[in-house]
PLY file of the C-alpha trace (Angstrom):
ply
format ascii 1.0
element vertex 511
property float x
property float y
property float z
element edge 510
property int vertex1
property int vertex2
end_header
-16.72 -31.15 7.14
-13.89 -33.25 5.64
-13.14 -30.59 3.03
-13.08 -27.61 5.44
-9.56 -26.40 6.28
-10.56 -23.53 8.59
-13.80 -22.78 10.38
-14.41 -19.75 12.58
-17.47 -19.81 14.83
-18.83 -16.75 16.62
-15.53 -14.83 16.71
-15.96 -11.60 18.64
-13.28 -9.00 19.44
-13.31 -5.48 20.87
-10.58 -2.96 21.52
-12.07 -0.69 24.16
-15.10 0.99 22.55
-14.17 -0.30 19.06
-16.05 -3.53 18.19
-13.66 -4.88 15.53
-15.22 -8.33 14.95
-18.88 -9.08 15.61
-19.88 -12.75 15.84
-17.91 -13.80 12.74
-18.64 -17.16 11.12
-16.47 -18.36 8.24
-15.64 -21.62 6.45
-12.66 -21.99 4.11
-12.49 -25.08 1.93
-9.27 -27.07 1.56
-7.22 -26.57 -1.60
-8.89 -23.28 -2.53
-8.00 -19.62 -2.67
-10.50 -17.78 -0.46
-10.65 -13.98 -0.63
-11.66 -11.75 2.27
-12.54 -8.19 1.32
-13.92 -5.15 3.05
-13.34 -1.47 3.56
-10.40 -0.26 5.64
-11.37 -0.78 9.25
-13.91 -3.52 8.40
-12.08 -5.98 10.66
-10.32 -8.19 8.07
-6.81 -7.91 9.47
-8.07 -8.24 13.05
-9.83 -11.49 12.15
-6.72 -12.92 10.50
-4.56 -11.76 13.43
-6.83 -13.80 15.71
-6.43 -16.81 13.42
-2.64 -16.37 13.52
-2.48 -15.86 17.28
-1.51 -12.18 17.44
-4.80 -11.39 19.17
-7.09 -13.50 21.32
-10.81 -13.45 20.54
-13.10 -12.32 23.36
-15.35 -15.23 22.42
-15.76 -17.82 19.69
-14.04 -20.94 18.42
-11.42 -21.84 15.77
-11.43 -25.25 14.06
-8.57 -26.55 11.89
-9.36 -29.66 9.84
-12.59 -29.98 11.85
-10.86 -30.01 15.25
-11.04 -27.15 17.81
-7.65 -25.54 18.43
-6.43 -22.93 20.91
-4.21 -20.47 19.04
-2.67 -18.36 21.79
0.33 -17.10 19.82
1.92 -17.39 16.34
3.90 -20.48 17.44
0.60 -22.25 18.10
-0.67 -21.16 14.67
2.49 -22.52 13.01
2.08 -25.78 14.92
-1.48 -25.98 13.55
-0.15 -25.58 9.99
-1.03 -21.90 9.54
1.45 -19.40 8.05
1.01 -15.68 7.42
2.63 -13.16 5.05
2.06 -9.72 6.50
1.43 -6.52 4.58
4.59 -5.06 6.15
7.20 -7.80 5.96
8.60 -9.35 9.16
12.18 -9.80 7.95
15.54 -8.91 9.49
16.97 -6.64 6.80
20.68 -7.23 7.47
20.25 -11.04 7.56
20.52 -13.24 4.49
17.56 -15.01 2.93
18.63 -18.33 4.47
19.10 -16.79 7.92
15.62 -15.28 7.78
14.12 -18.59 6.67
15.76 -20.37 9.61
15.11 -17.71 12.23
12.99 -19.25 14.98
12.97 -22.65 13.28
16.55 -23.89 13.81
16.62 -27.70 13.70
20.03 -28.54 15.03
22.09 -27.79 18.10
25.11 -27.86 15.78
24.42 -24.76 13.73
26.33 -25.80 10.60
24.25 -28.98 10.26
21.11 -26.88 10.68
22.23 -24.49 7.95
23.06 -27.31 5.56
19.67 -28.93 6.12
17.85 -25.61 5.70
19.68 -24.88 2.44
18.64 -28.23 0.94
15.01 -27.75 2.01
14.96 -24.18 0.72
16.17 -25.28 -2.69
13.45 -27.94 -2.82
10.75 -25.38 -2.00
12.10 -22.94 -4.57
11.91 -25.59 -7.31
8.50 -26.91 -6.29
6.76 -23.53 -6.09
8.76 -21.41 -8.60
10.01 -19.13 -5.81
13.65 -18.79 -6.86
15.75 -16.45 -4.72
19.45 -16.38 -3.83
19.70 -17.92 -0.32
22.84 -15.88 0.44
21.43 -12.51 -0.63
20.99 -9.90 2.11
17.32 -8.92 2.53
17.85 -5.13 2.35
19.49 -5.56 -1.08
16.50 -7.42 -2.55
13.61 -5.74 -4.39
10.29 -5.88 -2.58
8.89 -8.65 -4.80
11.72 -11.00 -3.83
11.35 -10.06 -0.16
7.75 -11.23 -0.38
8.93 -14.55 -1.85
11.13 -14.96 1.23
8.10 -14.46 3.49
6.18 -17.15 1.58
9.16 -19.49 1.72
9.41 -18.92 5.50
5.83 -20.13 5.90
6.34 -23.14 3.62
9.59 -24.04 5.41
7.55 -24.28 8.61
5.21 -26.79 6.88
2.25 -24.43 6.54
-0.76 -26.00 4.82
-2.85 -22.85 5.23
-1.30 -19.57 4.07
-2.74 -16.13 4.91
-1.63 -13.20 2.75
-2.51 -9.68 3.91
-2.70 -7.16 1.02
0.10 -9.01 -0.82
0.14 -6.88 -3.99
0.13 -3.48 -2.29
3.90 -3.13 -2.78
4.29 -5.10 -6.03
4.63 -4.05 -9.64
2.05 -5.49 -12.09
4.60 -8.05 -13.30
5.46 -9.08 -9.73
1.74 -9.37 -8.91
1.21 -11.62 -11.93
4.05 -13.86 -10.75
2.57 -13.99 -7.26
-0.77 -15.15 -8.70
1.01 -17.95 -10.56
2.68 -18.95 -7.29
-0.68 -18.98 -5.49
-2.18 -21.18 -8.22
0.77 -23.54 -7.82
0.24 -23.64 -4.05
-3.43 -24.41 -4.58
-2.60 -27.17 -7.10
-0.27 -28.70 -4.49
-3.19 -28.89 -2.05
-2.42 -25.79 0.01
-5.22 -23.50 1.23
-4.76 -19.76 0.65
-6.63 -16.95 2.41
-6.16 -13.69 0.53
-6.96 -10.35 2.18
-7.15 -7.57 -0.39
-9.11 -4.47 -1.35
-8.49 -4.97 -5.08
-11.64 -6.43 -6.54
-10.17 -7.29 -9.92
-7.58 -9.44 -8.16
-10.35 -11.19 -6.25
-12.15 -11.95 -9.51
-8.95 -13.17 -11.18
-7.50 -15.48 -8.54
-10.03 -16.62 -5.91
-12.50 -19.51 -5.81
-14.70 -17.98 -3.11
-14.89 -14.56 -1.51
-16.26 -13.37 1.83
-17.22 -9.74 2.42
-16.86 -7.88 5.72
-18.47 -4.56 6.59
-18.06 -2.67 9.86
-16.87 -5.73 11.76
-19.49 -8.16 10.44
-19.37 -10.90 7.82
-22.13 -9.84 5.42
-21.81 -12.34 2.56
-19.85 -15.20 1.01
-19.99 -15.73 -2.74
-18.63 -18.19 -5.27
-16.34 -15.91 -7.26
-17.51 -17.17 -10.65
-21.10 -16.29 -9.72
-20.55 -12.69 -8.58
-19.24 -9.43 -10.09
-17.03 -6.49 -9.19
-20.13 -4.30 -8.92
-21.91 -6.63 -6.49
-18.82 -7.05 -4.31
-18.21 -3.29 -4.18
-21.81 -2.69 -3.11
-21.58 -5.40 -0.43
-18.35 -3.88 0.90
-19.59 -0.31 1.16
-23.34 -0.82 1.67
-24.22 1.34 -1.33
-23.58 1.51 -5.06
-20.00 2.51 -5.82
-18.76 4.41 -8.87
-15.93 2.25 -10.19
-14.73 4.75 -12.79
-13.38 8.27 -12.46
-15.66 10.96 -13.85
-13.91 14.16 -14.82
-14.35 16.94 -17.29
-11.74 18.50 -19.54
-8.81 20.13 -17.79
-8.32 23.87 -18.15
-4.58 24.34 -17.65
-3.42 27.79 -16.58
-0.04 29.23 -15.73
3.00 27.10 -14.94
3.14 26.44 -11.19
6.08 24.04 -11.10
8.97 24.04 -13.58
11.59 21.29 -13.35
14.71 21.60 -15.51
17.60 19.14 -15.79
17.03 17.62 -12.35
19.54 14.93 -11.37
19.36 13.05 -8.07
21.57 10.32 -6.59
20.77 7.90 -3.78
22.87 7.21 -0.67
25.08 4.80 -2.63
25.88 7.43 -5.26
23.70 5.77 -7.91
21.90 8.20 -10.24
18.16 7.70 -9.67
16.83 10.81 -11.45
18.73 11.60 -14.64
18.34 15.05 -16.20
14.54 15.24 -15.85
12.60 18.26 -17.13
8.86 19.03 -17.22
6.28 21.72 -16.41
3.16 21.44 -14.26
0.32 23.92 -14.76
-2.52 25.14 -12.60
-5.70 23.12 -13.15
-4.07 19.94 -14.47
-2.97 16.55 -13.19
0.31 15.21 -14.51
0.77 11.53 -13.75
4.16 9.82 -13.63
3.99 6.16 -14.61
6.75 3.63 -14.23
7.77 0.42 -12.54
8.73 1.09 -8.92
12.41 1.89 -8.50
12.86 3.94 -11.67
13.36 7.27 -9.92
9.79 8.38 -9.22
10.25 8.34 -5.43
13.52 10.27 -5.55
11.98 12.83 -7.91
9.17 13.63 -5.47
11.59 13.72 -2.54
13.86 16.23 -4.31
10.99 18.52 -5.31
9.55 18.46 -1.78
12.90 19.23 -0.11
13.39 15.83 1.54
16.35 14.78 -0.64
19.14 16.91 -2.11
19.59 17.01 -5.87
23.01 16.90 -7.55
22.09 19.41 -10.23
19.16 21.05 -11.97
16.60 23.67 -11.06
13.02 23.79 -9.82
10.77 26.87 -9.89
7.70 27.05 -7.65
5.33 29.84 -8.71
8.20 31.28 -10.74
10.64 31.43 -7.82
13.55 29.00 -7.37
13.72 26.14 -4.88
17.26 25.49 -3.69
17.06 21.78 -4.52
20.83 21.29 -4.46
21.30 23.05 -1.14
18.99 24.21 1.62
15.50 23.44 0.37
13.34 23.08 3.48
10.01 21.21 3.43
8.49 23.63 5.97
9.48 26.63 3.84
8.01 24.98 0.75
4.73 24.37 2.59
4.58 28.08 3.38
5.20 28.81 -0.32
2.23 26.68 -1.39
3.61 23.19 -2.00
1.93 20.27 -0.22
3.29 16.72 -0.26
1.55 13.39 0.36
4.53 11.02 0.69
4.59 7.46 -0.63
5.57 6.00 2.74
2.97 7.23 5.20
4.44 5.27 8.11
8.00 6.59 7.95
7.50 10.02 6.37
3.83 11.01 6.58
2.88 10.18 10.18
4.17 9.70 13.70
2.29 6.55 14.61
2.60 7.09 18.37
0.90 10.49 18.09
-2.86 10.95 18.37
-4.87 11.52 15.20
-5.39 15.20 16.01
-1.62 15.67 16.44
-0.84 14.09 13.08
-3.60 16.19 11.52
-1.49 19.34 12.05
1.98 17.83 11.65
4.12 20.31 9.74
1.47 23.00 10.11
1.66 23.27 13.90
3.09 26.81 13.71
-0.15 28.04 12.12
-1.59 30.86 14.27
-4.99 29.18 14.55
-3.36 26.31 16.47
-1.47 28.56 18.88
-2.43 30.17 22.15
0.55 32.43 22.76
3.59 30.17 22.82
1.47 27.09 23.59
-0.62 24.88 21.34
-4.37 25.54 21.41
-5.47 21.97 22.07
-9.20 22.73 21.78
-8.73 24.33 18.35
-6.57 21.42 17.18
-9.14 18.81 18.23
-12.05 20.76 16.78
-10.24 21.07 13.45
-9.42 17.34 13.53
-13.06 16.44 14.19
-14.10 18.46 11.14
-11.54 16.71 8.90
-12.58 13.31 10.28
-16.17 14.01 9.26
-15.24 15.39 5.83
-12.93 12.49 4.97
-14.94 9.74 6.72
-11.98 8.69 8.86
-12.81 5.65 11.00
-13.07 5.32 13.92
-14.05 9.02 14.33
-11.83 9.59 17.35
-9.23 12.41 17.22
-7.66 11.16 20.48
-6.91 7.66 19.15
-3.27 6.80 18.52
-2.63 6.87 14.77
-1.07 3.38 14.90
-4.53 2.03 15.78
-6.12 3.21 12.52
-6.16 0.93 9.46
-3.78 1.75 6.61
-6.50 3.32 4.48
-7.67 5.58 7.29
-4.07 6.57 8.01
-3.84 7.59 4.36
-6.96 9.71 4.71
-5.40 11.52 7.69
-2.41 12.51 5.53
-4.55 13.48 2.54
-6.86 15.62 4.66
-3.90 17.41 6.25
-2.28 18.28 2.91
-5.31 18.85 0.69
-7.24 21.13 3.02
-4.48 23.77 3.22
-5.33 25.05 -0.26
-1.85 24.61 -1.78
-0.90 25.82 -5.26
0.95 22.58 -6.00
0.03 19.17 -4.60
2.44 16.29 -5.14
1.10 12.85 -4.26
2.91 9.54 -4.08
0.75 6.39 -4.25
-2.53 8.08 -3.20
-4.53 4.85 -2.79
-1.89 2.32 -1.68
-3.59 -0.09 0.73
-6.93 1.71 0.38
-10.32 0.04 -0.15
-12.72 0.60 -3.04
-15.00 3.05 -1.21
-12.08 5.18 -0.06
-10.50 5.04 -3.53
-13.68 6.49 -5.01
-13.59 9.31 -2.43
-9.86 10.07 -2.89
-10.10 10.11 -6.68
-13.07 12.47 -6.56
-11.22 14.75 -4.15
-8.13 14.89 -6.39
-10.30 15.87 -9.36
-11.96 18.57 -7.23
-8.53 19.95 -6.34
-7.65 20.15 -10.03
-10.94 21.84 -10.88
-10.28 24.44 -8.18
-7.09 25.42 -10.01
-4.54 23.34 -8.12
-1.58 21.84 -9.97
-1.30 18.11 -9.12
1.72 15.88 -9.67
0.78 12.23 -9.19
2.96 9.13 -8.87
1.30 5.71 -8.75
2.27 2.13 -9.57
-1.40 1.53 -10.44
-1.50 2.11 -14.19
-5.31 2.20 -14.22
-5.16 5.00 -11.63
-2.64 7.01 -13.66
-4.73 6.69 -16.82
-7.99 7.54 -15.05
-6.79 10.66 -13.20
-4.10 12.21 -15.39
-4.47 14.90 -18.01
-0.92 14.17 -19.19
1.22 11.10 -18.48
5.01 11.13 -18.20
6.69 7.72 -18.20
9.95 7.18 -16.29
12.46 4.44 -16.97
15.94 4.19 -15.40
15.62 7.69 -13.96
14.69 9.41 -17.23
11.41 10.65 -18.67
11.23 8.43 -21.76
7.92 9.62 -23.14
4.79 11.73 -22.68
1.33 10.44 -23.56
-2.32 11.40 -23.33
-4.47 9.45 -20.85
-6.15 7.57 -23.69
-2.87 5.80 -24.47
-3.26 2.04 -24.31
-1.90 -0.03 -21.46
0.32 -1.84 -23.94
1.82 1.40 -25.25
2.52 2.66 -21.74
3.86 -0.75 -20.74
6.47 -0.67 -23.53
7.60 2.77 -22.37
7.75 1.56 -18.76
10.02 -1.28 -19.92
12.25 1.20 -21.77
11.52 -0.28 -25.20
9.64 2.54 -26.91
11.62 5.14 -24.96
14.86 4.03 -26.61
13.22 4.27 -30.05
11.95 7.80 -29.38
15.35 8.92 -28.11
17.00 7.51 -31.28
14.56 9.31 -33.54
0 1
1 2
2 3
3 4
4 5
5 6
6 7
7 8
8 9
9 10
10 11
11 12
12 13
13 14
14 15
15 16
16 17
17 18
18 19
19 20
20 21
21 22
22 23
23 24
24 25
25 26
26 27
27 28
28 29
29 30
30 31
31 32
32 33
33 34
34 35
35 36
36 37
37 38
38 39
39 40
40 41
41 42
42 43
43 44
44 45
45 46
46 47
47 48
48 49
49 50
50 51
51 52
52 53
53 54
54 55
55 56
56 57
57 58
58 59
59 60
60 61
61 62
62 63
63 64
64 65
65 66
66 67
67 68
68 69
69 70
70 71
71 72
72 73
73 74
74 75
75 76
76 77
77 78
78 79
79 80
80 81
81 82
82 83
83 84
84 85
85 86
86 87
87 88
88 89
89 90
90 91
91 92
92 93
93 94
94 95
95 96
96 97
97 98
98 99
99 100
100 101
101 102
102 103
103 104
104 105
105 106
106 107
107 108
108 109
109 110
110 111
111 112
112 113
113 114
114 115
115 116
116 117
117 118
118 119
119 120
120 121
121 122
122 123
123 124
124 125
125 126
126 127
127 128
128 129
129 130
130 131
131 132
132 133
133 134
134 135
135 136
136 137
137 138
138 139
139 140
140 141
141 142
142 143
143 144
144 145
145 146
146 147
147 148
148 149
149 150
150 151
151 152
152 153
153 154
154 155
155 156
156 157
157 158
158 159
159 160
160 161
161 162
162 163
163 164
164 165
165 166
166 167
167 168
168 169
169 170
170 171
171 172
172 173
173 174
174 175
175 176
176 177
177 178
178 179
179 180
180 181
181 182
182 183
183 184
184 185
185 186
186 187
187 188
188 189
189 190
190 191
191 192
192 193
193 194
194 195
195 196
196 197
197 198
198 199
199 200
200 201
201 202
202 203
203 204
204 205
205 206
206 207
207 208
208 209
209 210
210 211
211 212
212 213
213 214
214 215
215 216
216 217
217 218
218 219
219 220
220 221
221 222
222 223
223 224
224 225
225 226
226 227
227 228
228 229
229 230
230 231
231 232
232 233
233 234
234 235
235 236
236 237
237 238
238 239
239 240
240 241
241 242
242 243
243 244
244 245
245 246
246 247
247 248
248 249
249 250
250 251
251 252
252 253
253 254
254 255
255 256
256 257
257 258
258 259
259 260
260 261
261 262
262 263
263 264
264 265
265 266
266 267
267 268
268 269
269 270
270 271
271 272
272 273
273 274
274 275
275 276
276 277
277 278
278 279
279 280
280 281
281 282
282 283
283 284
284 285
285 286
286 287
287 288
288 289
289 290
290 291
291 292
292 293
293 294
294 295
295 296
296 297
297 298
298 299
299 300
300 301
301 302
302 303
303 304
304 305
305 306
306 307
307 308
308 309
309 310
310 311
311 312
312 313
313 314
314 315
315 316
316 317
317 318
318 319
319 320
320 321
321 322
322 323
323 324
324 325
325 326
326 327
327 328
328 329
329 330
330 331
331 332
332 333
333 334
334 335
335 336
336 337
337 338
338 339
339 340
340 341
341 342
342 343
343 344
344 345
345 346
346 347
347 348
348 349
349 350
350 351
351 352
352 353
353 354
354 355
355 356
356 357
357 358
358 359
359 360
360 361
361 362
362 363
363 364
364 365
365 366
366 367
367 368
368 369
369 370
370 371
371 372
372 373
373 374
374 375
375 376
376 377
377 378
378 379
379 380
380 381
381 382
382 383
383 384
384 385
385 386
386 387
387 388
388 389
389 390
390 391
391 392
392 393
393 394
394 395
395 396
396 397
397 398
398 399
399 400
400 401
401 402
402 403
403 404
404 405
405 406
406 407
407 408
408 409
409 410
410 411
411 412
412 413
413 414
414 415
415 416
416 417
417 418
418 419
419 420
420 421
421 422
422 423
423 424
424 425
425 426
426 427
427 428
428 429
429 430
430 431
431 432
432 433
433 434
434 435
435 436
436 437
437 438
438 439
439 440
440 441
441 442
442 443
443 444
444 445
445 446
446 447
447 448
448 449
449 450
450 451
451 452
452 453
453 454
454 455
455 456
456 457
457 458
458 459
459 460
460 461
461 462
462 463
463 464
464 465
465 466
466 467
467 468
468 469
469 470
470 471
471 472
472 473
473 474
474 475
475 476
476 477
477 478
478 479
479 480
480 481
481 482
482 483
483 484
484 485
485 486
486 487
487 488
488 489
489 490
490 491
491 492
492 493
493 494
494 495
495 496
496 497
497 498
498 499
499 500
500 501
501 502
502 503
503 504
504 505
505 506
506 507
507 508
508 509
509 510
């Protein structure tokens, strides 16, 4: 028992009729990186929220360093040496890095002395764990990878010996993820214990020492990472064999459905984010847009879908213009056959306080089949939602449940079902599998291919290069707001990576 940092015994937790954790037993060895994987809704985040004091278990026991502890809130978890980096960061955006680090952990009644002490300690932590960040930078001005560093530094500043990370690479670029893994190795080498919650099996194989698998609220297996495989872990997660590659036939492109010419878009600060971009999208093909996050992909999708105004340029949908520089209206575009799965499902795709069945018709609520005179036909709405829940395997299968109570992957399925099942001519998708587990990824990929084969034109943006290469029939690469190259899906990762860094793009432009 001397080498066990955390032990969970018989942890059980229900939320009404939903049995989230069922008699969970888990041991995590000191000085290791321990992965916890499972499908969306398997109970991973609930279990870690119990360990961090957000929830109280209905029954069971938590031991830290072999001693039973009562973790009634996050302060008790911090006192026990446990820190947590959440999937959605818990930072005050208009505070500086140093202010966020100190928040809730002020040492001195004389604030200036507290700040001076915190600054010295922060610098020490930055040097020791290669987590350099400007202590005076304002959080909202930092890229997401640096914001995550601040979250890790917050935990280390509070003397955490056990660090929980919930889906830490879901918002990171490949380069940022690689740096995070180096940081985690450094933490491990310094004697820290890391618990990593993720759905990305290749990350589990690359970084963890041991991995535990959850399925439908139960802990079904623990494996030494070096003695297992991606295939075995995927089967343990889902309870069946999982196809880990995308199977698709040749595309049969038809007429141009979306024509973008000279599109230029600026952000709220007046910075040009999309710079004179032109391309065509045809029926029956998937065009993927690759690029490091922040190079204009998001703004491009927002302009095409009517969410953001363009400065100049033109867009034709089915041969007819969209007023992208003026009064383009997302609801009008939906009626004209353009469906949009936004990158940010929480702020743009869903109203989390609404029930599942309400979100399932959001934006389509004027459809005659959902109306009974001037009122909504609630029975028709719920019946339609039940059908989509079954088709897309949305869990739990309850159309009356508040959308906030679904896992991230199941929230994504709600949005995908709503947009895909309307039979649009053009489907634009931002980050289709962000925060989604391996079983759901297989389903979503298959569904996107089916949409293409039915003659739909699909425009896909993803930070997952493997996903872009697997799904796309053509790949456009964006760098600094421009399309710097077009490649076939058999292009190597290295070739695409050079374009994403702007290296090859500059050569092509010169030639």
